[in-house]
N, C-alpha and C positions, 0 to 999 in steps of 0.2 A: 449741373444735375449729376448726382452720384450714379455710378453704374450698378445695375442689378446683377447679382450673382445667381445664375440659373443652374439647376442641377442637371446632370447628364440625363437625357431622355430618349425615348424611342417614339415611334408613331402609333403605338397601340392606343386604342380608345379607352377612355376612363370607364364607360359603361360596360356592362356584361352583354355578350352576344346571346347567351342562353342561360337559363336559371341553373343554379348550383344547389342541389338539395341541402348541403350544409349551410347555405346562405339563408335559407328560409325555414328554420325549424320551429319558429313560434307561430302557431296557427290555431284554427278553431279546434283541431283534434287534440290539442294539448290538455292533459289532465291537471287537476288541481295539485296533485302531488308533485308533478314536474315543475309547475309554476312556483310552488312553495320552496322547492329546492333551489331554484334559480334566485328567488328573492332572498333566501338565507345567505347565499354566497355574496349577493350585492350588499346586504347589511354588514356582513363580515368585513368586506373591503372598505366600504364607504364609512364604516364606523371607526376606522383607524385614524387617529390624528396625524400620524406620520405620512399618510398618503397625500396630505396637502403639499408636501414637498414636490410631488409630481406635477402639481398644477403649473409651476413655473416652467417646467419643460414643455408642457402642453401649450402654454401661452406662446412660448417662442416658436413652436412648430406652427401655431395658428398664424402668427405674424408673418411666417414665411410664405403665406398666400398673399399676394399683393393687394387683393380687394379687401381682405380682412384687415391688413395693416393700415390701409387708407381709411377704412371706417373707424378704427380705434384712434388713429392719429387725429382725425378730423372731429371726432365726437366725444372722446373720453377725456375727463379732467383729472385722471389719477396722477399725472405728472406735475400738477400745479403745486402740491405741497405734501409733506409727509402725512398730514392728517387726511388728505384726500385719498392717498394710497391705502391707509389703514381702514378708512371707512368703506372703500371699495372691497377690501378683503373681508371685512365683517359682513357686508351685504351678500357677498358670494358664498361665504360659509353658511349664513342663515338660509339662503335659498337652497343650498345643497342639503342641509339638514331637513328642511321642510319637504323636499322632494324625496329624499331617501327614507326618512323616519316619521314624517308627519301623517296626519289623517288625510283622507282623500280630498277633503276641502282645502286643507293647507297645501297639499301638493298642487292642486289645480290653481290655487291663488298664486303660488310661486311661479308656475309656468305662465300664467296670465301676465304677471309683472314682467317677466323676461320677454315675452312676445310684445308687450307694449313698448319696451325699450327698443327692441328690434325694429319696430315700425318707424321709429324716429331716426334711425341710422341709415342714411342713404346719401349718395353724392356721386362724384366722379373723380377719376385719377387725375392728378395734376401733371404727372410725367409718365413717360413710357417705363414700364417695369415688366421684364420678362416678355411673355407673349401678349401682354395687355398694353395697347397704345394709350397715350394721354387722352382723356375724355371718356374712357370706358366707364360706364355706370356701375355702381356697386349698391347693394342693399343687404342689410343684415338678415332680411327675410329670404334671401336667395337660397333655395334648397341645397345647392351644391356647397355653399359656405357653411350652412348649418351642419351638413354631413361631415365636412372637414373638421370642424370643431369637435364633433362627437368622436370621430376616429382618433384624433390626437389625444383627447382626454381619456378615453378608455385605455388606449395603448399605454399612456403615461402612468395611470393609476395602477394597472397590473404590473408594470415594470418596477415601480417603486415599492409596491407591496412585496413582490418577490425578492427585491434587493434588500429590504430593511426588516420585513416581518417574517416571511416564510414562503415556501414554495407552494405552487398551485398545480393541481392535476389539469390535464387537457380538458376534462369534463368541467372542472370548475371555471376555467377560462371561458369555455363555451357558455356556461350558465351565466357568467357575468355579462357577456355580450348580449345574451337573450334578455336578461332582466333589465338591462339599460336601454334596450331598443325602443320601448314605448315612449320614453321621455323624448328621445331624439325625434321620433315621428311626430309627437305632439307639438314639438317646437318647429316643425316644418321640413325635416329631412325626408326625402322620398323613401317610402316604405320598401320599395323594391331594391334600394341600394344600401339600406341599413344592415350591417353584418349581423348574422345570427350565430356566428361561430368565430373562434379565434383565428382559424385559418382564413376565413373570409375577410376578417378585419385586416389581417396582414396583407392579403392580396389587394385589398382596396387601397391601403396605404402605398404599397409598391406601385400600383398603377398610377396613383396621383403623382408620386415622385417622378415616374418615368414619362408622364404626359407633358411635362414642361411648364405646368401652371404654377409650380412651386418655385418662386424666384425671389430672392431677398434683396430688397432695395433700400433706399435711404430711410423711408418711414419705418421699416422693420428694424433697422439697426438703431435708430434713435429710440424706438419704443423698447427694444431689448435692453439698451443701456439704462433706461428709466426703471425697468422692472428689476434688473440685477443690481443696480446701484442707485436706489431712489434717493431723493433729497432727504437729508438727515441721516444718511447711512453711517456717518461718522459716529453717531450715537450708539449704534448697534455693533460697530466694529467687526470683531471676528465672526459674528453670526452672519453678517452680510457676505463676507468673503467665503465662508464655508458653503453657504447656500449657492453662491455663484459657481464655485468650483464643482459642487455636486451636480448642479443643473447642467453645466457644460459637459460634464462627464457622461451624462445620460443621453445627450443628443446624438442622433446619427452622425457619423463622421462627416458626411457630405454637407449636412446642415451646419455643423460646427465650423467647417472651413468656409462655407458661403457667408456666414456671419462675420468671419474674420477673427474668431476666437483663437487665441494661441493655446496650444495644448502641449505643455512641457512635461518632462519626467517629474519635476517637482510637483506640478499640479496633479499628475496622476497619483503620486504617493499621497498627497494631501486628500484627494478624493477617497482613496482606499482607507486612510485613517478615519476620515469622517464617517464613511459607511460602517466600518467596524465599530466605532463608538456609538453610533445610532442603533445599530443592531443589538449591541450589548445592553444599551439603555432600555430598549424596548423589552428585552427578555426580563429585565429586573423590575420594570414598572408594574404595579397592580393594574388590573383592567380598568378600574374607575379613573385612572389617570391617563392610561394609554388610549382609551377610546372616548368618543364623544358621549356626553351624558345621555343624549337622545337614543344612542345605540344600545344602551344598557337596559332600556325598558322593553317589555314585550311588544312585538309588532302589532299595529292596529289591524283590524280586519279590513282586507282590501279586496274589492271585486275583481274578477278576471279582467284582463286587458280588453278594452272595447274593440270592435271590428276596425275602427279607424286607426288604432295604434298597434294592430297586429302586423307581423311580417306576412307577406303573401304566402299562401300554401304552395308547396312545390307541385309542379304539374309534370 
């Protein structure tokens, strides 16, 4: 059995002991103008094709949670063939576009499909990993796991957008967190824990790292290898190498080391060249190529967030 690499941690609880007003800005008092502003920021970020490069980072961070790694290892077939990996990516992109740019019916249908997949993913750990003993049950419907997926995805999208497309203000980061919250809650994340500000999101990530639940075991390492170097990678050659280097460069140093990724001066230079090339390419591309087609059409009328998918009001 491979040894799991745990991150340094303290005994602080993951949950909050008291509400933080910045953690709960999306509430019934929100005006239409505020919601439209947040939605506009979300469309801007999610509409960029380049932010897909952040998904790989997010996936590796998600695998760093032993229960998520076990669920994907036991139930996902993307490692079976290059075609399976491509199909999974297509389905993920399609779901993202439906949730971000589709009608209310399309959005609800995409969320329903994801929840249906989650219902089928459950089992138990085969080996001890970090604080979790063998036999620990896992479920993709576990609110804590849904929250971890949400945190890592939002963090990665913002990071890649700012690295490759352009800077964001603190208000825009907050707005992106706010606009993304209803989807996380609809998928099962606890409303009281879903961050409504960038500071709250970073605090949540830090608490998770320090709690000890993030521990990289054998499943995570095998899955990471399959993501970064999928079957048929020889056909894409340099593209695969550049994606791997860029992804590893974006990981927190402790996660990178826990996975066992080597980070050399040569890789750092290659990452810098790749970032510069992608940034230049984005500046030169017309909007119709740089952005998803769905992001170029006017947004459909969307009702305010329902009470079930609002963040709790600060008390």
